[in-house]
N, C-alpha and C positions, 0 to 999 in steps of 0.2 A: 689582160695583155701580158704575154710572157717574153722573156729574153732567151734567145737561142744559146744553149749551153753545150750541145753535143750534136754531131751529125755522123751517121754511119750509112755508107752506100754499099749495097751488095748487088749481085746479078739479079736478084728477085725483087728487091724492094729498097725503099729509102726510109730510114728512120731518123726522126728529128726529136730531140729532147729540149723542152723549154722549161724555164724556171719562173714561177709566178709567186708574188707575195702571198696570195691566197687563191685557192681554186677549190671548187666543190668536188666531192667524191664522184668520179666518173666510172661507170661500169667497164671493167676490163673486157676487151674484145668488141666493145660497141663501136659504132661508126658515127661520126659527126662531121659537120662542115667546119673547116678551119680557114683562117686568113693569114697569109704570110706577107708581111710588109716591111721593107727595109727603111732606113732613115731617109733616103732620097728617092725611093721608087715612086713613079707617077701614079700607078694603079696597083691596087692590092691583088694578090694572087689568091683565088679561092679554090680550095681543093678538099676533096673528101678524104678523111683519114680514119684509121683504126687505132683506138686507144690500146696500147700494149703494156703500159706500166705507169704507176704513180708511187712516189715515195717522198718522205719529208727530207728536206735539206736545210742548210743554214739560212738560205735566202727565202724560204717558204716551202712551196710544193713543186717538185719536178715531175713533169708528165711527158711520156714518150709516145709519139704518134708514128704510125707506119703508113707510108704512101706507096702506091704502085710504082714500079720502075718507070713506066711511061710518063710519070709526072716529073721525072728528074729535070728535064729541060726547063720546065716552068719554075721549079724550085731554084735551080741554078741561076736562072735569069734574075729572080728576086734577090737572091743572096749576093750575086755579083754586082748589082746596081746599088747596093748599100755599102760597097767597098770603094777603093781598096785600101783598107787600113793597114799601115805598115807597122811591124813590131820588130824590136831588136832581140836577138837571141840572148838567152840567159848566160852569164859568164860561168856559172857553176855547172850548168847542163847545156853545153854549147850545141848548136846546130852545125853539122859538118857538111861541107860541100867540096866536091872535087870533080875533075874530068879524067878521062883515060890517060891524059898526058901531063897533068899537073899534080903538084902536091896539094895538100889541104889548102883551101881558099878561105879567106876571112869573110864571113857573112856580115854585112853592115845592117841590113834589114830585109824583111820578107813580107809579102802579102799573098793573097790567094791568086793574084794575077802575075806576080813577078818577084824578082830578087835582085838585091844590090850586093855586089862583091867588091872587095878591096884586093887588088891583084898586084903582086910584086912585079918588078921589071923582068925577072927571070921567068915567072909563069906567064907573063904577057906574051912571050914569044910563042907559046903554045895556044894562044887564043887570038889568032890573027884572022878570024873569019867573022862574018855577021850572024852566023848560026852556031849553036853550041849544044852539046849534050851534057847535062849535069847529073851527077849522082848526089842525092841528098840523104843524109843519115840523121834522122830525128831522134832526140832523146826520148826514152820510154816508148819507142816504137820498134817492133821487130822487122828487120828487112830494110833494104835500101830502096829509095825511090828514084828511078831514072826518068828524067824529064827533058824534053826538047825546048830550046829557047831561042829567041831572036835578040841579038844585042842592039839596044836602042840608043845607048850613049856610052862613050868611052871618054873619061876625063881625068886629067892629072889632079890629084888632091894632096900630093906630097905627104909622105914619100911613096905613096902607092897610086895605082890607077883605079878609078871607080868604074865598074862595069854595071850599067843598068840593063837588066835582062827581062824580057817579057816572055812568060811561058807560052808555048805554042801547042794548043790542044789538038790541032789538026795533025801534027806530026808525032804526037805522043800516044803510045799504046795505053789502053786502059786509063785514059786521062781523067774521066769523072772520079774514079776510085782514088787516083793519086791526088787530085785536087781536094777531095774530101779530107785526106790526111793532112794536107797543107792547111786547110781551113781550120781543122781541129787544133793544130799547133798554134795558129794565129789567135784563135779564141782563148786558148789556154794562156798564152803570153799576155793578151789583153787583160785577163783576169788577174794575173800575177802583177802586172804593172799597176793596175788599179789598187790592188791590195797594198802594194809598196807605197803608193801616194797617200793612202789613208793612214798607214802607220806613221809616215813622216809628218 
């Protein structure tokens, strides 16, 4: 059994990398049946995959599998149902969020399904709708991510207003690719948070 460590979505295929404590040598370019199962998913997702790489890492063996693009919906369903784990941005490498009318907004936390923002009273005047278009700038990622969202909650938490926003895949262009970027960031921060707890 492996732990998901990387996900890359292109127009042609879906690539998933998992890390296992131990794993036999697999023929590169061979095909095998895989099982994708989240922490709380009711039924496992069984899909045929192509082995594209194997390499040694600190946690054991990392193996990358390639799936057909048509399998993305099944994979996304499995991954989504094991979430939505929220992570806080790193202070040293912050996640930047803003809209067309606001200054930089403070990100309280983010998951694959949504984001929480701490908004000043000044910026609140530009966020007086139940829908919003956000631009996210991730550290160590080239290019901005523009995503549509629905405001689910607005709450005063002094001295700022907390906005709980759910991402809207139906109104967001190239949403699977953008969500893959968000997932990758969430997984990276999970790893960093775990490493920080181990050190302490």
